C-alpha positions as CSV (number, residue, x, y, z in Angstrom):
1,M,225.6,-86.9,-49.8
2,G,226.1,-90.5,-50.2
3,G,224.0,-92.6,-52.6
4,T,226.5,-95.4,-53.6
5,L,227.4,-96.5,-49.6
6,P,226.7,-100.0,-48.4
7,Q,223.8,-99.0,-46.4
8,G,221.0,-100.8,-47.3
9,P,218.1,-100.5,-45.0
10,R,219.1,-96.7,-44.4
11,A,219.6,-95.9,-48.1
12,P,215.6,-95.3,-48.5
13,Q,215.3,-93.8,-45.0
14,R,218.1,-90.5,-46.0
15,A,215.7,-89.4,-49.0
16,V,212.8,-89.8,-46.5
17,M,214.9,-88.4,-42.9
18,P,217.4,-85.8,-43.8
19,L,218.5,-86.0,-40.0
20,T,219.8,-89.8,-40.2
21,T,222.4,-88.3,-43.2
22,R,223.8,-85.9,-40.6
23,L,223.9,-88.7,-38.3
24,D,225.4,-91.3,-40.7
25,G,227.8,-88.3,-41.4
26,C,226.8,-88.4,-45.3
27,G,224.9,-85.0,-44.8
28,P,225.1,-82.3,-47.8
């Protein structure tokens, strides 16, 4: 879980799509 990452456009998508978290390497 990474909420304080330097990814602006990806931060909001993380909450909507749990698949992006795994692709970014910040999964559960």
